[in-house]
C-alpha positions in Angstrom: 69.2 37.7 169.9 67.8 34.3 170.9 64.9 35.9 172.7 64.1 38.0 169.6 64.1 34.8 167.4 61.8 33.1 169.8 59.5 36.1 169.8 59.4 36.2 166.0 58.6 32.5 165.9 55.8 32.9 168.4 54.4 35.8 166.4 54.5 33.7 163.1 52.9 30.8 164.9 50.1 33.0 166.2 49.5 34.4 162.7 49.3 30.9 161.2 46.8 29.8 163.8 44.7 32.9 163.4 41.4 32.7 161.6 42.2 33.9 158.1 42.5 32.9 154.5 46.1 31.8 153.7 48.2 32.4 150.6 48.4 28.8 149.2 47.8 29.3 145.4 50.9 29.2 143.3 51.3 29.6 139.5 50.3 26.0 138.5 47.2 25.9 140.7 46.3 29.4 139.4 46.6 28.3 135.8 44.6 25.2 136.5 42.1 27.3 138.4 41.4 29.5 135.3 41.5 26.7 132.7 39.6 24.4 135.0 36.8 27.0 135.4 36.7 28.1 131.8 36.7 24.6 130.3 33.4 23.3 131.7 30.2 22.6 130.0 30.5 25.5 127.5 32.6 23.9 124.8 30.2 20.9 124.9 26.9 22.9 124.9 27.6 26.3 123.4 28.6 25.1 119.8 24.9 24.5 119.1 23.9 28.0 120.3 26.8 29.7 118.4 25.9 27.9 115.1 22.1 28.5 115.6 22.7 32.2 115.9 25.5 32.7 113.5 24.0 30.7 110.7 27.1 29.2 109.1 30.1 27.0 109.9 32.7 29.6 108.9 31.1 32.4 110.8 30.6 30.2 113.9 34.4 29.4 113.8 35.1 33.1 113.5 32.8 33.9 116.4 34.7 31.3 118.5 38.1 32.9 117.6 36.8 36.4 118.3 35.3 35.4 121.6 38.7 34.0 122.6 40.5 37.3 121.6 37.8 39.3 123.4 38.1 37.2 126.5 41.9 37.5 126.4 41.5 41.3 126.2 39.2 41.2 129.2 41.5 38.9 131.1 44.4 41.4 130.5 42.3 44.2 131.9 41.6 42.1 134.9 45.3 41.3 135.3 45.8 45.1 135.7 42.9 45.4 138.1 44.1 42.4 140.1 47.6 43.8 140.6 46.4 47.4 141.1 43.9 46.5 143.9 45.2 43.8 146.2 41.9 42.8 147.8 40.0 39.6 146.8 36.5 40.0 145.4 37.0 40.4 141.7 34.3 42.6 140.0 32.9 43.8 143.4 36.2 45.2 144.6 37.0 46.9 141.3 33.6 48.5 141.1 33.8 49.6 144.7 37.3 51.2 144.2 36.6 52.9 140.9 32.9 53.7 140.6 31.6 53.6 144.1 29.4 51.6 146.5 26.1 51.4 144.6 27.4 49.6 141.4 29.5 47.3 143.7 26.4 46.4 145.8 24.3 45.7 142.7 27.1 43.3 141.6 26.8 41.4 144.8 23.0 41.5 144.5 22.8 40.0 141.0 25.7 37.5 141.7 24.0 36.0 144.8 20.4 35.9 143.6 20.7 35.5 139.8 24.1 35.0 138.2 25.7 32.4 140.4 22.6 30.2 140.7 22.0 30.5 136.9 25.6 29.7 135.9 25.8 26.8 138.4 22.5 25.5 137.2 23.3 25.3 133.6 26.7 23.7 134.3 25.2 21.2 136.7 22.4 20.4 134.3 25.1 19.7 131.7 26.8 17.5 134.2 23.6 15.6 134.9 22.8 15.2 131.2 26.2 13.8 130.3 26.0 11.4 133.2 22.5 10.1 132.5 22.0 10.3 128.7 24.5 7.5 127.7 22.4 5.0 129.7 19.2 5.9 127.8 20.5 6.5 124.3 19.0 6.7 121.7 15.9 7.6 123.8 15.5 10.8 125.8 16.6 10.6 129.4 14.1 11.5 132.2 14.3 15.2 133.1 13.8 14.4 136.8 16.7 12.0 136.8 19.0 14.6 135.1 18.0 17.1 137.7 18.6 14.7 140.6 22.1 13.9 139.3 22.7 17.6 138.8 21.8 18.3 142.4 24.2 15.5 143.6 27.0 17.1 141.5 26.4 20.5 143.1 26.2 19.0 146.6 29.6 17.2 146.1 31.2 20.5 145.0 29.7 22.5 147.9 31.0 19.9 150.4 34.5 19.9 148.9 34.7 23.7 149.2 33.4 23.7 152.7 35.9 21.1 153.9 39.2 22.5 152.8 40.8 25.1 150.5 43.7 22.8 149.7 41.3 19.9 148.9 39.3 22.2 146.5 42.6 23.3 144.9 43.9 19.8 144.4 40.5 18.7 143.0 40.6 21.6 140.5 44.2 20.6 139.4 43.2 17.0 138.9 39.9 17.8 137.0 41.8 20.3 134.8 44.2 17.7 133.5 41.3 15.3 132.9 39.3 17.8 131.0 42.2 18.9 128.8 42.6 15.1 128.0 39.0 15.1 127.0 39.6 18.0 124.5 42.6 16.2 123.1 40.5 13.1 122.6 38.1 15.2 120.5 40.8 17.2 118.6 43.0 14.2 117.5 40.4 12.2 115.5 38.9 15.4 114.0 42.4 16.5 112.9 43.1 13.1 111.4 39.8 13.0 109.5 40.5 16.6 108.2 44.0 15.6 107.1 42.4 12.6 105.2 40.3 15.0 103.2 37.0 15.1 105.1 36.3 18.8 104.4 32.8 18.8 102.9 31.2 20.6 105.9 33.6 23.5 105.4 32.8 24.1 101.7 30.6 27.2 101.3 31.3 27.8 105.0 30.3 31.5 105.0 26.8 31.3 103.6 25.1 34.3 105.0 21.4 33.6 104.2 20.6 32.4 107.7 22.4 35.3 109.5 20.4 38.2 111.0 21.9 41.1 112.9 19.7 40.6 116.0 20.9 37.0 116.4 24.6 37.7 116.3 24.9 39.0 119.9 23.3 35.8 121.1 26.0 33.8 119.1 28.7 35.9 121.0 26.9 35.3 124.3 27.0 31.5 123.8 30.7 31.7 122.8 31.6 34.0 125.6 29.7 31.8 128.0 32.1 29.0 127.0 35.1 31.3 127.7 33.5 32.5 131.0 35.7 32.0 134.0 38.8 34.0 133.1 38.0 36.5 135.9 37.6 33.9 138.7 41.3 34.1 139.7 40.7 37.8 140.7 38.2 36.6 143.3 41.0 35.0 145.3 43.8 37.6 145.1 44.5 37.5 148.8 45.2 33.7 148.6 47.6 33.9 145.6 51.4 33.6 146.2 53.2 36.6 144.7 50.0 38.0 142.9 51.9 40.7 140.9 53.7 38.0 139.0 51.4 35.1 139.1 48.1 36.8 138.1 49.2 38.2 134.7 51.2 35.0 133.9 48.4 32.7 134.8 45.8 34.7 132.9 47.8 35.1 129.7 48.9 31.5 129.5 45.5 30.1 130.3 43.5 32.2 127.8 45.9 31.6 124.9 45.7 27.9 125.6 41.9 27.8 125.9 41.4 29.8 122.7 43.7 27.5 120.7 42.0 24.3 122.0 38.4 25.7 121.6 38.9 26.6 117.9 40.4 23.1 117.2 37.6 21.4 119.1 35.0 23.2 116.9 36.9 22.3 113.8 36.8 18.6 114.9 33.0 18.8 115.5 32.4 20.1 112.0 34.7 17.5 110.5 32.6 14.6 111.9 29.1 16.2 112.0 27.1 18.3 109.5 25.7 21.6 110.8 22.2 20.1 110.8 23.3 17.2 112.9 25.0 19.5 115.4 21.9 21.6 115.7 19.8 18.5 116.4 22.1 17.4 119.2 21.6 18.5 122.8 24.9 16.7 123.8 27.3 17.6 121.0 30.3 15.7 122.5 28.2 12.5 122.8 27.1 12.7 119.1 30.8 13.3 118.2 32.0 10.3 120.3 29.5 8.0 118.5 31.0 9.0 115.2 34.7 9.1 116.1 35.0 6.3 118.7 32.8 3.2 118.0 34.1 1.3 121.0 34.9 4.2 123.3 31.7 6.3 123.0 31.0 6.0 126.7 34.3 7.5 127.7 33.7 11.0 126.3 30.5 11.7 128.2 32.2 10.6 131.5 35.1 13.0 130.7 32.7 15.8 129.9 30.8 15.2 133.1 34.1 15.5 135.1 34.8 18.7 133.1 31.5 20.2 134.2 32.3 19.2 137.7 35.6 21.1 137.5 33.8 24.2 136.3 31.4 24.0 139.1 34.2 23.6 141.6 36.0 26.6 140.3 32.9 28.7 140.5 32.0 27.7 144.0 35.7 28.3 145.0 35.8 31.8 143.6 32.4 33.5 143.9 32.0 33.0 147.7 35.2 35.2 148.1 33.3 38.1 146.4 30.4 37.7 148.9 33.0 37.4 151.7 34.7 40.7 150.7 31.3 42.4 150.3 30.3 41.4 153.8 33.7 42.5 155.1 33.1 45.9 153.6 29.7 46.1 155.3 27.6 45.8 152.2 26.4 42.2 152.7 25.2 40.3 155.8 28.1 39.9 158.3 27.7 36.1 158.4 29.2 35.9 154.8 32.5 37.4 156.1 33.1 34.6 158.5 35.6 31.7 158.2 35.4 28.3 159.7 37.6 28.3 162.8 39.4 25.0 161.9 39.0 24.5 158.2 39.8 28.1 157.2 37.2 28.2 154.5 34.5 30.9 154.0 31.9 28.2 154.8 28.8 30.5 155.2 29.4 32.2 151.8 29.8 28.8 150.1 26.9 27.1 151.9 24.3 29.8 151.5 24.6 29.7 147.7 23.3 26.1 147.7 19.5 26.6 148.1 19.1 29.1 145.3 21.2 27.0 142.9 19.1 23.9 143.6 15.9 26.0 143.1 17.0 27.4 139.8 18.3 24.2 138.3 14.9 22.6 139.0 13.0 25.4 137.2 15.3 26.7 134.4 15.9 25.8 130.7 19.6 25.7 129.8 19.7 28.1 126.8 17.4 30.6 128.5 19.7 30.5 131.6 22.7 31.5 129.4 21.0 34.6 128.1 19.5 35.4 131.5 22.9 35.3 133.3 25.0 36.8 130.5 23.4 40.2 130.4 24.2 41.2 134.0 27.5 39.4 134.0 28.8 41.3 130.9 27.2 44.6 131.8 29.2 44.6 135.1 32.4 43.4 133.5 32.1 46.4 131.1 31.5 48.7 134.0 34.6 47.3 135.8 36.9 48.0 132.8 35.3 51.4 132.3 36.0 52.1 136.0 39.6 51.0 135.4 39.9 53.6 132.6 38.4 56.3 134.8 40.7 55.4 137.7 43.7 55.6 135.3 42.6 59.1 134.3 41.9 60.3 137.9 44.9 58.7 139.6 47.7 58.5 137.0 50.4 58.1 139.7 48.7 55.1 141.4 51.1 52.1 141.2 50.1 49.5 138.6 52.5 46.5 138.5 50.9 45.3 135.3 49.4 47.8 132.8 47.3 46.7 129.8 47.7 48.8 126.6 45.0 51.5 126.5 43.7 50.4 123.0 42.9 46.9 124.3 41.1 48.2 127.4 39.0 50.7 125.2 38.2 48.1 122.6 37.1 45.5 125.2 34.9 48.0 127.1 33.2 49.3 123.9 32.5 45.8 122.5 31.1 44.7 125.8 28.7 47.6 126.0 27.7 47.1 122.4 26.9 43.4 122.9 25.0 44.1 126.1 23.0 46.8 124.4 22.2 44.8 121.3 21.2 41.8 123.3 18.3 43.8 124.8 17.0 44.0 121.2 17.9 40.4 120.3 16.4 38.7 123.4 14.2 41.3 125.1 12.5 38.8 127.4 15.5 37.1 129.2 17.8 40.1 129.0 15.0 42.5 130.0 14.2 40.3 133.1 17.9 40.2 133.9 18.1 44.1 133.6 14.9 44.5 135.7 16.1 42.1 138.5 19.5 44.0 138.6 17.7 47.3 139.1 15.7 45.8 142.0 18.9 46.0 144.1 18.8 49.8 144.1 15.9 50.3 146.6 17.5 47.5 148.7 20.8 49.3 148.8 19.2 52.6 149.9 17.0 50.9 152.5 19.6 48.6 154.1 23.1 49.7 153.3 23.1 53.4 152.6 20.7 54.6 155.4 20.2 51.6 157.6 16.4 52.1 157.6 15.5 48.5 158.5 13.0 48.6 161.4 14.6 47.8 164.8 12.6 44.7 165.2 13.8 43.3 161.9 17.4 44.1 162.8 17.0 42.2 166.1 15.6 39.2 164.3 18.3 39.4 161.7 21.1 39.6 164.3 19.7 36.7 166.3 19.6 34.5 163.2 23.1 35.5 162.3 24.4 34.6 165.8 22.6 31.2 165.7 24.1 30.5 162.3 27.6 31.5 163.5 27.3 29.1 166.4 25.9 26.3 164.3 28.5 26.6 161.5 31.5 27.3 163.9 32.6 30.4 162.1 34.3 33.6 163.2 35.5 36.9 161.7 38.9 37.1 160.1 41.5 38.0 162.7 44.4 39.0 160.4 44.3 41.5 157.6 45.3 39.7 154.3 45.5 42.7 151.9 
């Protein structure tokens, strides 16, 4: 008996020391991971875009509430997907399991080359703007300085995620509490002013003269961008303790909380600022702070900057896991499926996102980046939930520890496809480019993944570079199956 216990201990010790991703994320870190990723730059940037495209205060508040409900519906669908398929990888895994390898590869393609660099760019640019602009107010801050500070922010987040999973997790928890404090600081004075009768900006709140149908999807894109991040927990399924319980709980609690806070924050904005003033502001929270806090106006920009940092951290924690799983499945370069032998982080997948992000943030305009990234992101989310419905029909007996009501799944899928389709009409340039760049992945898939037609010389060069990177970064393949 004693010998058996010793053998079990040795086996457990060997598994702990093996190169693999460990289950270290409990319920609180999971909740903080979602809230901390969702509440980033969006609530401080997107109000301008929502108002600009909805045309009135009342309709913009309605858009914010509907975006919250739609995001909750989507999050519930992903709770079912996350408990049905136990692999990490989020969108990629669900497309692979339900619709096949081509849509899954295209999701990797657009995530690595377009979506992640674009999303990280506009969050980091918001970070740079909120750090720099208070020092130059009321003058405009130098664009180059904003970009430089943005690059420093991205670099910090990349380093944290390369060093340690637990450090990235603790950083996320800390920044989440800070950013919720920032939202409370905005809500409280707005609520007090509203209670004291400052309601003039809400009178005639549903004037429709400025509303046009083609602009409405762009209002939803801006609102949904602010809610974006509810799906990031699904990227790290293999690192969550008791995922069947913690994924649905974390998702539901997080999204209800975020929706409640977002609507109240927008009410506070409109209490202290007229719609015209909000449209003129590139940093809405800074303008709000000058009105609400005469002596503490510098505190809000600092809190917003930390909020953006938290959103970046969540993104760079989650997305590399998708690339990691894609490489593990043989659809992406093998170097992305490797883990640092001591730090147990997917270091190559994190590090190789850095150059494209820096390139895009030095060349992109923030509102164009939102439209550019949103088309592909929401198109593939709609495909994933459509795949879930098809999988339900084809495999009715497949175990589903959490099952979302059919009506919610259908409504979410239809609305997503409708918004994506209408956005091609509303903003044909940015969404058209996004659609075209997504389709460029099809020939790449057939040349490199499906038929392995890369010339032998290219393969030798590619393998040599991969081996040198592996030695340089001190990484190896995962040694224990974690799903």
